MIMARSE-619475 format. One record per residue (C-alpha): residue number from 1; x, y, z. Coordinates in pm, 1 decimal, always signed. Each point is the difference from the previous one (the first is absolute). Example, Ala and Ser with C-alpha at 12.3 -4.5 7.8 and 13.67 -1.06 7.14 Angstrom:
BEGIN
{1,{+1230.0,-450.0,+780.0}}
{2,{+137.0,+344.0,-66.0}}
//
This chain:
BEGIN
{1,{+11702.5,+11725.5,+11983.2}}
{2,{-93.0,+232.0,-243.7}}
{3,{-32.6,-144.6,-321.5}}
{4,{+56.2,-352.0,-202.8}}
{5,{+118.9,-37.7,-334.2}}
{6,{-127.0,-313.9,-155.9}}
{7,{+76.3,+4.2,-391.3}}
{8,{+181.8,-322.0,+38.2}}
{9,{-309.8,-196.6,+215.4}}
{10,{-182.3,-224.4,-263.2}}
{11,{-336.0,+96.1,-109.2}}
{12,{-146.7,-308.3,+117.1}}
{13,{+119.9,+125.9,+373.7}}
{14,{-76.9,+393.6,-51.9}}
{15,{-341.8,-151.1,-37.1}}
{16,{-65.7,-189.5,+315.2}}
{17,{+180.5,+243.2,+146.1}}
{18,{-270.9,+237.1,-87.3}}
{19,{-242.5,-247.0,+62.1}}
{20,{+83.1,-40.2,+323.4}}
{21,{+16.5,+360.7,+102.4}}
{22,{-297.9,+52.6,-158.5}}
{23,{-184.7,-281.4,+199.7}}
{24,{+137.7,+184.1,+329.1}}
{25,{-123.3,+332.8,-103.8}}
{26,{-323.3,-139.6,-52.7}}
{27,{+27.3,-196.0,+340.7}}
{28,{+111.2,+300.5,+181.2}}
{29,{+294.6,-150.6,+78.1}}
{30,{+226.7,+322.0,-126.4}}
{31,{-146.6,+317.0,-88.4}}
{32,{+46.7,+261.2,-257.9}}
{33,{+277.4,+263.8,+26.4}}
{34,{-195.1,+346.4,+98.0}}
{35,{+31.7,+266.9,-351.7}}
{36,{+69.0,+376.4,+163.5}}
{37,{-64.5,+202.7,-312.3}}
{38,{+120.9,+363.6,-42.0}}
{39,{-91.4,+223.7,-248.4}}
{40,{+264.2,+173.3,-228.7}}
{41,{+8.7,+292.5,+179.3}}
{42,{+66.4,-181.7,+338.9}}
{43,{+268.9,-170.1,-193.6}}
{44,{+280.7,+124.4,+305.3}}
{45,{-240.7,-157.7,+224.3}}
{46,{+1.3,-325.0,-167.9}}
{47,{+397.8,-31.6,-54.6}}
{48,{+73.0,+11.3,+383.9}}
{49,{-280.9,-255.9,+64.4}}
{50,{+238.0,-192.9,-218.2}}
{51,{+322.2,+58.5,+133.8}}
{52,{-109.3,-31.0,+350.1}}
{53,{-117.9,-346.6,-88.1}}
{54,{-415.6,+14.8,+17.4}}
{55,{-129.2,-346.8,-29.4}}
{56,{-190.9,-81.0,-292.6}}
{57,{-19.7,+175.6,-306.5}}
{58,{+13.5,+402.5,-75.9}}
{59,{-150.8,+99.6,-321.2}}
{60,{+12.7,+352.1,-177.8}}
{61,{-348.2,+85.4,-135.8}}
{62,{+103.7,+192.1,-295.5}}
{63,{-316.1,+185.2,-223.9}}
//
């Protein structure tokens, strides 16, 4: 699963879910996704990373 739409979920449920995720991160039960950064002049490499299914976040840094 790559994403979940949560527009119809009640705010208290979202807040509890966020608290559970934060606790899991704090307890090291979950780990943050890695961030791969590319400068603007390497945007083609950043796009290829996304197309090839890079794990984590691909960030294009614009000065």
